[in-house]
C-alpha positions in Angstrom: 7.9 -44.5 -0.5 10.7 -42.2 0.5 12.2 -42.4 -3.0 8.9 -41.4 -4.7 8.9 -37.8 -5.9 6.1 -35.4 -4.6 2.7 -36.4 -6.0 2.0 -32.8 -7.0 5.0 -32.8 -9.3 4.0 -36.1 -10.8 0.5 -34.8 -11.4 1.9 -31.8 -13.2 4.2 -33.9 -15.3 1.3 -36.3 -16.3 -1.0 -33.5 -17.4 1.7 -31.5 -19.2 3.0 -34.6 -20.9 -0.4 -35.8 -22.0 -1.3 -32.3 -23.3 2.2 -31.3 -24.3 1.4 -27.8 -23.1 2.1 -26.2 -19.7 -0.7 -23.6 -19.9 -3.4 -26.2 -20.7 -2.0 -28.5 -18.0 -2.4 -25.6 -15.6 -6.0 -25.0 -16.6 -6.8 -28.7 -16.1 -5.1 -28.7 -12.6 -6.2 -25.3 -11.5 -2.7 -24.0 -11.4 -0.8 -21.3 -13.2 1.6 -22.0 -16.0 4.5 -20.9 -13.8 3.4 -23.3 -11.0 3.3 -26.2 -13.5 6.7 -25.3 -14.8 8.1 -25.1 -11.3 6.7 -28.5 -10.3 8.2 -30.1 -13.4 11.6 -28.4 -12.8 11.5 -29.8 -9.2 10.7 -33.3 -10.6 13.5 -33.1 -13.2 16.0 -32.1 -10.5 14.8 -34.9 -8.3 15.3 -37.7 -10.9 18.3 -36.0 -12.6 16.8 -36.2 -16.1 15.2 -33.7 -18.4 11.5 -34.7 -19.1 10.7 -31.9 -21.6 12.5 -30.1 -24.4 11.8 -26.4 -24.1 11.4 -24.8 -27.5 10.3 -21.5 -28.8 6.6 -21.4 -28.7 6.1 -24.6 -26.7 7.4 -27.8 -25.2 7.6 -31.4 -26.2 8.5 -34.6 -24.3 12.1 -35.7 -24.2 13.0 -39.4 -24.7 12.9 -39.9 -21.0 9.6 -38.2 -20.7 8.0 -40.3 -23.4 9.2 -43.5 -21.6 7.9 -42.3 -18.3 4.5 -40.9 -19.3 2.5 -44.1 -20.1 3.4 -45.6 -16.8 2.4 -42.5 -14.9 -0.8 -42.1 -16.8 -1.7 -45.8 -16.2 -0.9 -45.4 -12.5 -3.3 -42.4 -12.1 -6.0 -44.4 -14.0 -5.6 -47.3 -11.6 -5.8 -44.9 -8.6 -9.0 -43.4 -9.9 -10.5 -46.8 -10.5 -9.5 -47.9 -7.0 -11.1 -45.0 -5.3 -14.1 -45.2 -7.5 -14.4 -48.9 -6.6 -14.9 -48.1 -3.0 -18.4 -46.7 -3.7 -19.2 -48.8 -6.8 -21.6 -51.2 -5.0 -23.8 -48.3 -3.9 -23.3 -46.1 -7.0 -26.7 -46.0 -8.7 -25.9 -45.0 -12.2 -24.4 -47.2 -15.0 -22.8 -44.9 -17.6 -22.6 -46.6 -21.0 -21.1 -45.4 -24.3 -22.2 -47.1 -27.5 -21.7 -46.6 -31.3 -24.5 -44.6 -32.8 -26.1 -47.3 -35.0 -26.0 -50.0 -32.4 -27.0 -47.8 -29.5 -29.9 -46.0 -31.2 -31.5 -49.3 -32.3 -30.8 -52.6 -30.7 -29.6 -51.3 -27.3 -32.0 -48.5 -26.9 -35.0 -50.8 -27.6 -33.9 -53.2 -24.9 -32.2 -51.1 -22.2 -35.5 -50.5 -20.4 -35.8 -54.1 -19.4 -32.4 -53.9 -17.7 -33.6 -51.0 -15.6 -36.8 -52.9 -14.7 -34.8 -56.0 -13.7 -32.5 -53.9 -11.5 -34.6 -50.9 -10.3 -31.9 -49.8 -7.9 -29.7 -49.0 -11.0 -30.2 -46.1 -13.4 -28.6 -46.0 -16.8 -27.0 -43.2 -18.7 -26.6 -44.1 -22.4 -24.4 -41.9 -24.6 -24.1 -42.5 -28.3 -20.8 -41.8 -30.1 -18.6 -43.5 -32.6 -15.5 -42.1 -30.8 -13.5 -44.3 -28.5 -14.0 -43.7 -24.8 -11.0 -42.9 -22.8 -11.8 -44.5 -19.4 -8.9 -42.6 -17.8 -10.6 -39.3 -18.6 -14.2 -39.8 -19.6 -17.0 -40.5 -17.1 -18.1 -43.9 -18.3 -18.3 -47.3 -16.7 -18.6 -49.5 -19.8 -18.6 -49.2 -23.6 -19.6 -51.1 -26.7 -16.6 -51.0 -29.1 -16.0 -52.2 -32.6 -12.5 -53.4 -33.3 -10.0 -56.2 -32.6 -10.9 -56.6 -28.9 -7.3 -55.9 -27.9 -7.1 -52.7 -25.8 -4.5 -52.2 -23.1 -5.9 -52.1 -19.6 -9.4 -53.2 -20.6 -11.5 -56.3 -20.2 -13.1 -57.2 -23.6 -16.0 -59.6 -24.0 -16.8 -60.7 -27.6 -20.4 -60.3 -28.8 -20.5 -60.9 -32.6 -18.6 -60.1 -35.8 -19.6 -57.0 -37.7 -21.7 -57.8 -40.8 -24.0 -56.1 -43.3 -26.4 -57.0 -46.1 -28.5 -55.0 -48.6 -31.9 -53.9 -47.2 -34.7 -51.9 -48.7 -38.4 -51.4 -48.6 -40.7 -54.0 -50.2 -42.0 -51.4 -52.6 -38.5 -50.5 -53.8 -37.8 -54.2 -54.3 -40.9 -54.7 -56.5 -40.6 -51.4 -58.4 -37.1 -52.3 -59.6 -37.7 -56.0 -60.1 -34.7 -56.9 -58.0 -34.2 -60.7 -58.4 -30.4 -61.2 -58.6 -27.5 -59.5 -56.8 -26.4 -58.0 -60.1 -29.6 -56.0 -60.2 -28.4 -53.8 -57.3 -25.7 -52.4 -59.6 -28.4 -50.6 -61.5 -30.4 -49.0 -58.6 -29.9 -46.2 -56.2 -27.6 -47.4 -53.4 -26.9 -45.3 -50.3 -23.1 -44.7 -49.9 -22.6 -46.0 -53.4 -18.8 -45.6 -53.3 -18.4 -47.3 -49.9 -15.9 -50.1 -50.3 -18.2 -52.4 -48.4 -20.4 -52.5 -51.5 -17.6 -54.0 -53.5 -17.0 -56.4 -50.7 -20.6 -57.5 -50.6 -20.9 -57.9 -54.4 -17.8 -60.1 -54.3 -19.2 -62.2 -51.5 -22.4 -62.6 -53.5 -20.5 -63.8 -56.5 -20.8 -60.8 -58.7 -17.7 -60.4 -60.8 -18.5 -56.8 -61.9 -17.3 -54.2 -59.4 -19.7 -51.2 -58.8 -18.8 -48.2 -60.8 -18.1 -44.9 -59.0 -21.2 -42.7 -58.9 -22.8 -39.8 -57.0 -25.0 -40.5 -54.1 -25.9 -40.0 -50.5 -23.8 -41.0 -47.6 -25.2 -41.1 -44.1 -23.4 -41.3 -40.7 -25.5 -44.1 -39.2 -27.8 -47.0 -40.0 -30.7 -45.1 -38.3 -30.5 -42.4 -41.0 -30.2 -45.0 -43.7 -33.3 -46.9 -42.3 -35.4 -43.8 -42.5 -34.4 -43.2 -46.2 -34.9 -46.8 -47.4 -38.2 -47.2 -45.5 -39.3 -44.1 -47.4 -38.5 -45.9 -50.6 -35.3 -44.2 -51.5 -32.6 -46.7 -52.4 -31.0 -49.7 -50.8 -28.5 -49.7 -48.0 -26.0 -52.0 -46.4 -27.4 -52.6 -43.0 -27.1 -55.1 -40.1 -30.2 -57.4 -39.8 -29.7 -57.8 -36.0 -30.5 -54.1 -35.5 -33.7 -54.2 -37.6 -35.5 -57.3 -36.5 -38.8 -55.5 -35.8 -38.8 -53.8 -39.2 -38.0 -57.0 -41.0 -40.7 -59.0 -39.2 -43.3 -56.3 -39.8 -42.3 -56.1 -43.5 -41.3 -52.4 -43.4 -37.8 -53.6 -44.5 -36.7 -56.6 -46.5 -33.4 -58.2 -47.3 -33.4 -59.4 -50.9 -30.5 -61.8 -50.4 -29.1 -64.0 -47.7 -25.4 -63.1 -48.4 -23.8 -61.4 -45.4 -20.6 -59.4 -45.8 -18.1 -59.1 -42.9 -16.1 -55.9 -43.3 -13.8 -56.8 -40.4 -13.9 -55.9 -36.8 -16.2 -57.3 -34.1 -18.5 -55.9 -31.4 -17.2 -56.0 -27.8 -18.3 -55.0 -24.3 -15.3 -53.3 -22.7 -14.6 -51.8 -19.3 -11.4 -51.2 -17.2 -9.8 -54.4 -16.1 -9.7 -53.0 -12.5 -13.5 -52.9 -12.5 -14.0 -56.7 -12.8 -16.5 -57.9 -10.3 -18.3 -54.6 -9.8 -22.0 -55.5 -9.4 -23.5 -53.1 -12.0 -21.1 -54.1 -14.7 -21.5 -57.8 -14.1 -25.3 -57.6 -14.1 -25.2 -55.7 -17.3 -22.9 -58.2 -19.0 -25.2 -61.1 -17.9 -28.3 -59.2 -19.1 -26.7 -58.3 -22.4 -25.8 -61.9 -23.1 -29.4 -63.1 -22.4 -30.8 -60.5 -24.8 -28.3 -61.3 -27.5 -29.2 -65.0 -27.2 -32.8 -64.1 -28.2 -31.4 -63.1 -31.6 -29.2 -66.0 -32.4 -31.4 -67.0 -35.4 -30.1 -63.7 -37.0 -26.5 -64.5 -36.2 -25.1 -67.5 -38.2 -22.4 -69.5 -36.4 -19.5 -67.8 -38.2 -20.6 -64.4 -36.8 -20.4 -65.9 -33.2 -16.8 -67.1 -33.5 -14.4 -64.8 -31.8 -11.3 -63.7 -33.9 -8.1 -65.4 -33.1 
C-alpha cells in the first residue's frame, strides 16, 4: 500500500480521464478545476509519466493515461460493488433496466407476481433501449439484447431475438392475405426496415420489398396500437403478445419467424453473484419464461456459440 498514490489523486484522474475534461470532472467530484489539475499533477509527478496532453481549449489522455484508465475505472466499480454488497441482503429495492418493447409488455405484465412472491422486495423498473453503465447508473440488473459478451458482467441467456408479421384479423380479411407475397402489396409499418427483407427471404419470397414511404415506430407497443386499430401489418415478437393473440385481437398470418441477430440476456455485475434479490429474480424469471415455451421453438432457445 505504501506505493499506491493518494486515493484523491486517483479519483481525480479517473473522472477527468473518463470525461476528458477537468472542469466537468470537478463538477462531478465537488472540486474546482484548479483542484483537479493539482491532483493530477501530483499523480503524474508520483508515477513519473504524463497522463494528459494539455492542448489549447482542452485536454486529452496520453498513451499512458489511456492504458491506465480502464484499470482504474474497473477498480472503482469493484469498490462500489463491494461496499454496496455489504447491505445487499437487507436492501429492499431491486432496480431493473429493460428495453422498451420487452419491458412494457411481457415483463410489466408479470413483474407483480415477483413482488407478491417476495413481499420484502420492491421493484423499480425503468424502460430504455440504451445500455446501462453499472459503474455509473443506479441499477442492479438489466435485460440486454446483444451477443451476451460484456466485460465485468454475468450474462444469462434467455432467448434469441425473433419477429414475424402480425396484424388485426379485420386487416387480414380485408386484404385477403393468404400468401407471404401478399404482404408486399399492403401497408407495412417500418416498410424500409431491413428486417422485412430478411423475413421475406426466410418465407421463401424471392422478390425484395421495394422502398416506400411509411410509418416507423420506436417500439412494438406503439406498433401494436396501430395494427390493432387496423392500420397495417408489423414485424412483432409473438412472445410479447400472447394475450392479444389468444384473444384474437392480433393474428400472425404465417408461422415463419425471422431472427435478425442478437439474443436477450439477463445481466448484472459479476461481483453481485449470490446477492439474494438478484438470484431470486433470475429464478422467478426462468419460471415465467418456461410458461411460454410453446411460443419459443427450440432454435430460439439455443444460446449462440
